[in-house]
Phi, psi and omega in degrees: 000137179287154182279168183292344179253021176304130179090354179270122178265127178246123174261117185259108177256015189256172173252230186296326185292338181246354191295319182290328177299311182288332175296317177299315181295322178296319180296336181259018169109350181290151171272109182258116178259111181269113181271117183247146174284165174306132184096343174101165179297147174303335178297334180289347183249016180263124177289154008278164185241159178274122179300131174083356181275153175304150188306315184287349182244013192261348183283129176289333174300312179296316182302327182272308188282341180261008181303137177083355181270173175236144187247131169232146179253125181225129173267106186294341179277351177270124188299319180294315180291329176295323175295322177297319178295317178302320178298320177297316184292324180293332181267355187280146168276322181229137171238130175246118192226131176235028182288338183101160182302134170075354183294306179289333176301323180296338177263000180079017182229032176280186186302311184300317181294317181288319181295333177296328178263335183227076186295346180270000185291137173258110187253111180264106183261114181255119180225164181302316185227021178093171185282337184230174178097166186294342180259008188297339180262001181287151176266169186204181176199179176304312181295315181298320180298315178296319180295314182295329182285342185091347181294322182305323183300334187268352189254131179119197180259146188296331182266013180225165179296159178300158182241138180293125178301126178080352177053231184289357180286354178056048186296329178297321178294321179293320178301317179294318182295321177297318176295326177296319178296317178296317179299321179295317180294318178295324177297319177296318178297318178298320179295323179297324182278325188246344183086356181240151178279195183217149165263114180262110184266110188238125182253132176303313183296318181290324177297319179291321179296315181290339186285340189236118175292344178302325178257317187299308186291312178301321179292319180299321179283348174063034176274342175055033178264126178295133176274117181288134176297127187247013177068223183259016174224137182278149184275355184298317180193190178216148353280139183202096179147211185257132182228147183277140167253186182289340184228021180157213187227153174230157174257130180237132177233110179236102176236322181285145179305321182293329178292318178295316179302320182290314183286328177295317178296323180295312179297321178298317181293313188279320188256001180056043183261109181281328186295325188291339179267007174299131183304337182299330182280355174292340177278117183297334177293323176295317178295328176292331180275346181235045188302312185297321179294311180297318179300319180296323178292317181295317182293331176299324178284311187296320183287349178275358185225162170280167177304312184296317179299313182293318180298311184295316180291321178298318177295322178299326180274359177081026181259133178292094181232135180220137174297146169273098191285152169250173177303317182298316182288327178295320183293338179248013180296122184295330179292311179297326177292319183295327181265008178056045182290316185284143179231159175255139176227148175286142178266146182304325182268009182107158182082191182214169180212154175272132182225161173297147177275202182298143178281359178207168180233142178231158177298320177280149180274078186271333193276114178217132179222128172271186180288167174290147183282154171284159184300120179068020186300331188245019180306310187289331181283326192255319186278135178253149180283000000 
């Protein structure tokens, strides 16, 4: 079955900040044309790399994020090739662009120029701080976006510097890319209603700020209280956070009275702890005031078991407990295996790799992704003289 975006042409002028958005659209049927400069997209040069593959086809980032796309190479400084790019943009339903304010305008192929010829175009402009305002010309990165949003300040331990959310996973870029996909879809919906496209102005910093209630909700409530970094355990109550087992870590969330009753009874049974079943600890505020004591009781239980033992027994008792998975445990997770989450994809340089499947499921079989394209693979098919 064809996807819901069958027949929609997306011209992707972006790098990491837009790649997951266009990957989603490609999986749902859109024709995604990835416009690369001579030498290829910066994504092709991001480690890790595929052993033995040609240099331009060896990045696993490219192999994953460019799946389902088509590649053309265009030198924007060449007048003829710039005309070819203009032709692509005039025919596009969606453009995803992260060049920054005024960059394409300087070449005469920015949003205003293209929209004058293609008023239905949905132009998703991804920039560090948006199209307007005093920071609109500033540069950014995943780390800068988290720092600028204020979210970075809240992550990590209070006696140590802040920690980047998601670390090398580039979560800020993914957060922005998801918003880019939503913006593109809403732009298409708006065009259907009004006949005109939209300029979707998307800021990395704002996407990160909106992404986290840790900063968003307190600011919205205007209490202006700094949120102290609480490490891997929340200060609201206990147990709430990451706890060690004999072979790794588990996440425990105990807020409801029934959850506390269940874990207290469990610790009492296994550790012969009479104090923990004292009614005073049923009050989560009391547990919040005696965090170190409660944590020591909980860790006596968790460290006596493996992750699997603790997880299974905790779930049997109705306690929200989840393993802190590693790549190895995810790949053999029986639940993910049962729902056929993992998929195999061909790599541009040969061979194959296991990748995550669709992030959602539909009754219709919409999700389809081919391999990532080779550099300039579709020049002759797509570009006109």
